[in-house]
C-alpha positions as CSV (number, residue, x, y, z in Angstrom):
1,X,74.5,-81.1,-47.9
2,X,75.9,-78.4,-45.9
3,X,73.8,-75.6,-44.5
4,X,74.4,-71.9,-43.3
5,X,75.9,-71.8,-39.8
6,X,74.3,-68.5,-38.8
7,X,71.5,-66.3,-39.8
8,X,72.0,-64.1,-42.8
9,X,72.3,-60.3,-42.4
10,X,71.2,-57.7,-44.9
11,X,74.8,-56.8,-45.7
12,X,75.5,-60.5,-46.4
13,X,72.5,-60.8,-48.5
14,X,73.6,-57.6,-50.5
15,X,77.1,-58.9,-50.8
16,X,75.9,-62.1,-52.3
17,X,73.6,-60.5,-54.6
18,X,76.2,-58.3,-56.2
19,X,78.3,-61.5,-56.3
20,X,76.0,-63.9,-58.1
21,X,74.6,-61.1,-60.2
22,X,77.9,-60.5,-62.0
23,X,78.1,-56.9,-60.9
24,X,81.6,-57.4,-60.0
25,X,84.6,-57.3,-62.6
26,X,84.5,-60.2,-65.2
27,X,86.6,-63.1,-64.1
28,X,89.6,-64.0,-66.6
29,X,88.5,-65.8,-69.5
30,X,91.6,-68.1,-69.1
31,X,89.9,-69.7,-65.9
32,X,87.7,-71.6,-68.3
33,X,90.5,-73.4,-69.6
34,X,91.8,-74.7,-66.5
35,X,93.9,-77.9,-66.6
36,X,95.2,-80.5,-64.2
37,X,98.0,-83.0,-65.2
38,X,97.5,-81.8,-68.7
39,X,93.5,-82.6,-68.8
40,X,91.2,-79.9,-69.3
41,X,88.8,-79.5,-66.4
42,X,85.1,-79.7,-67.1
43,X,84.5,-75.9,-66.2
44,X,80.8,-74.8,-66.3
45,X,81.0,-71.3,-65.0
46,X,83.6,-69.0,-63.3
47,X,82.3,-66.4,-60.9
48,X,83.6,-63.4,-59.1
49,X,83.8,-63.5,-55.3
50,X,84.2,-60.4,-52.8
51,X,87.8,-61.3,-52.4
52,X,90.0,-59.6,-54.8
53,X,91.8,-61.9,-57.2
54,X,89.9,-64.8,-56.0
55,X,87.4,-66.6,-58.0
56,X,84.6,-69.5,-57.7
57,X,85.1,-72.1,-60.5
58,X,81.9,-74.5,-61.0
59,X,82.6,-77.9,-62.6
60,X,80.1,-79.9,-64.7
61,X,80.1,-82.3,-61.8
62,X,78.5,-79.9,-59.5
63,X,81.9,-79.6,-57.6
64,X,83.3,-76.2,-57.0
65,X,86.5,-74.7,-55.7
66,X,88.3,-71.2,-55.6
67,X,91.4,-70.2,-57.6
68,X,93.7,-67.1,-58.3
69,X,93.7,-65.3,-61.5
70,X,96.3,-67.3,-62.9
71,X,94.7,-70.4,-61.9
72,X,97.9,-71.7,-60.3
73,X,96.4,-72.5,-56.8
74,X,93.2,-74.0,-55.8
75,X,91.3,-73.6,-52.6
76,X,88.6,-76.3,-51.8
77,X,86.0,-75.3,-49.0
78,X,83.5,-72.7,-48.4
79,X,83.9,-68.8,-48.4
80,X,82.4,-67.1,-45.3
81,X,81.8,-63.3,-44.6
82,X,83.0,-62.0,-41.3
83,X,79.6,-59.9,-40.8
84,X,78.3,-57.7,-38.1
85,X,76.2,-60.4,-37.3
86,X,78.4,-63.5,-37.3
87,X,79.9,-65.8,-40.1
88,X,77.6,-66.1,-43.3
89,X,78.5,-68.8,-45.7
90,X,78.7,-67.1,-49.0
91,X,79.5,-70.5,-51.0
92,X,76.3,-71.7,-49.7
93,X,74.3,-68.6,-50.7
94,X,75.8,-69.0,-54.2
95,X,74.9,-72.7,-54.5
96,X,71.5,-72.0,-53.3
97,X,71.0,-69.0,-55.9
98,X,72.4,-71.2,-58.7
99,X,70.1,-74.3,-57.8
100,X,67.0,-71.7,-57.5
101,X,67.6,-70.4,-61.1
102,X,68.5,-73.9,-62.8
103,X,65.4,-75.5,-61.5
104,X,63.3,-72.4,-62.4
105,X,64.7,-72.7,-66.0
106,X,63.2,-76.4,-66.4
107,X,60.0,-76.1,-68.4
108,X,57.1,-77.0,-66.4
109,X,55.8,-79.3,-69.1
110,X,58.8,-81.5,-68.5
111,X,58.1,-81.8,-64.6
112,X,55.6,-83.7,-63.2
113,X,53.3,-81.2,-61.1
114,X,51.0,-81.7,-58.1
115,X,49.1,-78.5,-57.1
116,X,46.2,-77.8,-54.9
117,X,43.0,-76.1,-55.9
118,X,44.0,-72.6,-54.7
119,X,46.8,-70.5,-55.9
120,X,49.9,-71.9,-54.3
121,X,51.7,-70.2,-51.6
122,X,55.1,-71.8,-52.3
123,X,56.5,-74.4,-54.9
124,X,58.9,-76.9,-54.0
125,X,61.0,-79.1,-56.6
126,X,61.7,-82.7,-55.6
127,X,64.4,-84.9,-57.4
128,X,62.6,-88.4,-57.1
129,X,63.0,-92.0,-57.9
130,X,60.1,-94.5,-58.0
131,X,62.3,-97.2,-56.5
132,X,63.2,-94.9,-53.5
133,X,61.1,-96.0,-50.2
134,X,61.5,-92.5,-48.7
135,X,60.2,-91.0,-52.1
136,X,57.2,-93.0,-51.9
137,X,56.8,-92.1,-48.1
138,X,57.0,-88.2,-49.2
139,X,54.6,-88.8,-51.8
140,X,52.0,-89.8,-49.5
141,X,52.4,-86.4,-48.0
142,X,51.8,-84.8,-51.4
143,X,47.7,-84.3,-50.8
144,X,48.6,-82.6,-47.5
145,X,51.4,-80.3,-48.9
146,X,48.7,-79.3,-51.6
147,X,46.2,-78.5,-48.8
148,X,49.0,-76.4,-47.0
149,X,49.2,-74.5,-50.2
150,X,52.5,-76.2,-51.5
151,X,52.9,-77.1,-55.0
152,X,55.1,-80.0,-55.6
153,X,57.1,-80.2,-58.9
154,X,58.6,-83.5,-59.5
155,X,62.0,-83.8,-61.4
156,X,63.6,-87.0,-62.1
157,X,66.7,-88.5,-60.4
158,X,67.4,-92.5,-60.7
159,X,69.6,-92.8,-58.0
160,X,71.1,-95.9,-59.4
161,X,72.2,-94.2,-62.7
162,X,70.9,-94.3,-66.2
163,X,71.1,-97.9,-66.5
164,X,69.1,-98.9,-63.2
165,X,66.0,-99.8,-62.7
166,X,64.6,-96.5,-61.4
167,X,65.8,-94.8,-64.5
168,X,63.7,-97.4,-66.6
169,X,60.5,-96.7,-64.4
170,X,60.8,-92.9,-64.4
171,X,61.3,-93.0,-68.3
172,X,58.0,-95.1,-68.3
173,X,56.3,-92.6,-66.1
174,X,57.4,-89.6,-68.2
175,X,56.1,-91.3,-71.2
176,X,52.7,-92.0,-70.1
177,X,49.5,-90.3,-71.1
178,X,48.8,-89.3,-67.5
179,X,52.4,-88.5,-65.9
180,X,51.0,-87.5,-62.6
181,X,48.6,-90.7,-62.4
182,X,51.6,-92.8,-63.4
183,X,54.1,-91.4,-60.9
184,X,51.4,-92.2,-58.0
185,X,50.9,-95.6,-59.7
186,X,54.4,-96.2,-59.5
187,X,55.1,-94.8,-56.1
188,X,52.3,-97.1,-54.9
189,X,54.3,-100.2,-56.0
190,X,52.5,-100.5,-59.4
191,X,55.6,-101.3,-61.9
192,X,55.2,-99.2,-65.0
193,X,54.6,-101.0,-68.2
194,X,54.5,-98.5,-70.9
195,X,57.0,-97.5,-73.4
196,X,60.4,-95.8,-72.3
197,X,60.9,-94.5,-76.1
198,X,59.3,-91.2,-76.2
199,X,61.3,-87.8,-76.0
200,X,61.4,-87.7,-72.0
201,X,63.6,-85.6,-70.1
202,X,64.9,-88.0,-67.4
203,X,68.4,-88.3,-68.4
204,X,68.8,-84.1,-68.7
205,X,67.2,-83.7,-65.3
206,X,69.4,-86.8,-63.7
207,X,72.4,-84.8,-65.0
208,X,71.1,-81.6,-63.7
209,X,70.6,-83.3,-60.2
210,X,74.0,-84.2,-60.4
211,X,75.4,-80.7,-61.1
212,X,73.4,-79.1,-58.4
213,X,74.8,-81.5,-55.8
214,X,71.9,-84.0,-55.5
215,X,73.3,-87.3,-53.9
216,X,70.4,-89.1,-53.2
217,X,66.5,-89.1,-53.3
218,X,64.2,-87.4,-52.4
219,X,66.1,-84.0,-52.5
220,X,63.9,-81.1,-52.1
221,X,64.5,-77.7,-53.5
222,X,63.0,-74.9,-51.6
223,X,62.1,-71.8,-53.4
224,X,65.2,-70.0,-52.2
225,X,67.3,-72.9,-53.8
226,X,68.1,-74.4,-50.3
227,X,68.3,-78.2,-50.7
228,X,66.9,-80.4,-48.2
229,X,68.0,-84.2,-48.5
230,X,65.6,-86.7,-47.6
231,X,62.1,-87.1,-46.4
232,X,60.4,-84.4,-44.4
233,X,56.9,-84.4,-43.3
234,X,54.5,-82.1,-44.7
235,X,54.0,-80.0,-41.5
236,X,57.6,-79.6,-41.0
237,X,58.2,-78.3,-44.8
238,X,55.2,-75.7,-44.4
239,X,56.9,-74.6,-41.1
240,X,60.1,-74.2,-42.9
241,X,58.7,-72.1,-45.7
242,X,56.7,-70.0,-43.0
243,X,53.2,-71.3,-43.9
244,X,50.9,-71.8,-41.2
245,X,49.1,-75.4,-41.1
């Protein structure tokens, strides 16, 4: 996953806020009907950018690119602002804002939540798979994360797809009477044995992860939408979030 190359300046943050809030002119509606080789593209959203006549197109697959107002030319890559303090990756800012809003829109009742005794200082969302060794390693850090004031909200992401063993186990976990206990048991090597037929959100969350660019597990979404791929120790996560140990 790409990360911003340079520190963000206030002008860059203001520019990104205008970009993602839709304060600029509305993109041409025709860009929602883009076609390639006669096939309609799975466009999920079209956003304006700070560049006149250039628009960001996001696909349902999680991919994105830039196009002119007629859709006759495409640019693939990140858009940078040449700000006073250096280059700022506006594409990454846009992706972060989208991830933050999308995970925030998932009802907490559809997540498996681990929170400490006190009011959390920060909440992270983690796309997880019970069959993933590094997901299990991260889960061992959850008590310490809670001690540090970090709430952990799990979302399902069977890395092998919806026909995998991981998907079946995740559905069993989400169908359990006590989902947090079932998740801990599964991450401890206890293979779930319950039903998978309940109305569970595993497939929806799997597709959400794909749309947000998740490629493996664990995938940690920080409060600002930054995605951190892979296992990260609790103390380092707390440092990343500006929380003292």
